[in-house]
C-alpha positions as CSV (number, residue, x, y, z in Angstrom):
1,X,98.0,102.4,82.4
2,X,97.5,105.2,84.9
3,X,99.8,105.4,87.9
4,X,98.2,105.2,91.3
5,X,99.6,106.4,94.7
6,X,101.1,103.6,96.7
7,X,98.3,103.5,99.3
8,X,95.7,103.3,96.6
9,X,97.5,100.5,94.8
10,X,97.9,98.5,98.1
11,X,94.2,99.1,98.9
12,X,93.3,97.6,95.5
13,X,95.5,94.6,96.1
14,X,94.0,94.0,99.5
15,X,90.5,94.4,98.2
16,X,91.2,91.9,95.4
17,X,93.1,89.4,97.5
18,X,92.1,89.0,101.2
19,X,94.7,86.2,101.6
20,X,97.4,88.7,100.7
21,X,96.0,91.1,103.3
22,X,96.1,88.4,106.0
23,X,99.6,87.3,105.0
24,X,100.9,90.9,105.0
25,X,99.5,91.6,108.5
26,X,100.8,88.3,109.8
27,X,104.3,89.1,108.5
28,X,104.2,92.6,110.1
29,X,103.0,91.2,113.4
30,X,105.8,88.7,113.4
31,X,108.3,91.6,112.9
32,X,106.6,93.7,115.5
33,X,106.8,97.0,113.5
34,X,103.9,99.0,114.8
35,X,104.4,101.9,112.3
36,X,104.2,99.4,109.4
37,X,101.1,97.8,111.0
38,X,99.3,101.1,111.2
39,X,100.1,102.0,107.6
40,X,98.9,98.6,106.4
41,X,95.7,98.9,108.5
42,X,95.0,102.3,106.9
43,X,95.5,100.9,103.5
44,X,93.2,98.0,104.4
45,X,90.6,100.4,105.7
46,X,90.7,102.2,102.4
47,X,90.2,98.8,100.6
48,X,87.1,98.1,102.7
49,X,85.3,101.4,102.0
50,X,87.4,103.9,104.0
51,X,87.9,104.6,107.7
52,X,84.4,105.9,108.2
53,X,82.7,102.9,106.7
54,X,85.0,100.5,108.5
55,X,84.4,102.3,111.8
56,X,80.7,102.0,111.3
57,X,80.9,98.3,110.5
58,X,83.2,97.7,113.5
59,X,81.0,99.8,115.7
60,X,83.9,102.2,116.5
61,X,84.0,105.9,116.7
62,X,85.3,107.2,113.3
63,X,87.2,110.1,114.8
64,X,88.9,107.7,117.3
65,X,89.7,105.2,114.6
66,X,91.4,107.9,112.5
67,X,93.5,108.8,115.5
68,X,94.2,105.1,116.2
69,X,95.4,104.5,112.7
70,X,97.5,107.7,112.6
71,X,101.3,107.5,112.7
72,X,101.3,107.9,116.5
73,X,98.3,105.7,117.0
74,X,98.3,102.9,119.5
75,X,95.3,100.6,118.9
76,X,93.8,98.8,121.8
77,X,93.3,95.1,121.4
78,X,89.5,95.5,121.5
79,X,89.6,98.1,118.7
80,X,92.1,96.1,116.7
81,X,89.9,93.0,116.9
82,X,86.8,94.9,116.0
83,X,88.6,96.5,113.0
84,X,89.9,93.2,111.7
85,X,86.6,91.5,112.2
86,X,84.9,94.1,110.1
87,X,87.3,93.2,107.3
88,X,86.7,89.5,107.7
89,X,90.0,88.8,109.6
90,X,91.1,88.0,113.1
91,X,94.2,87.8,115.2
92,X,95.6,84.4,116.0
93,X,98.5,83.0,117.9
94,X,100.6,80.1,116.9
95,X,103.9,78.5,117.8
96,X,107.0,79.9,116.3
97,X,108.3,77.6,113.6
98,X,111.5,75.9,114.5
99,X,114.4,76.3,112.0
100,X,115.6,72.8,112.2
101,X,116.6,71.0,115.3
102,X,120.1,70.3,116.5
103,X,120.9,67.2,118.7
């Protein structure tokens, strides 16, 4: 078995299991870690054909998308929605689950 770089391995997992991709993004969004979000979005873009292909599918400028997904990137909601939609995903909001109730 040949070793793969971590990003390639994660891209393969996300490509094979979209539910895992969605759950991973959901957990990252719950934690609020933007750096981790950008890393995962880069891995997912790789899984869906690379940044250039995803940019084309999302009708985004490829150069801008590379910058957006860089370490110092700061995706706008419009770009994030387009990016996720091109990968068959979307943002959603739901109530925070309560950890038991005390009287």
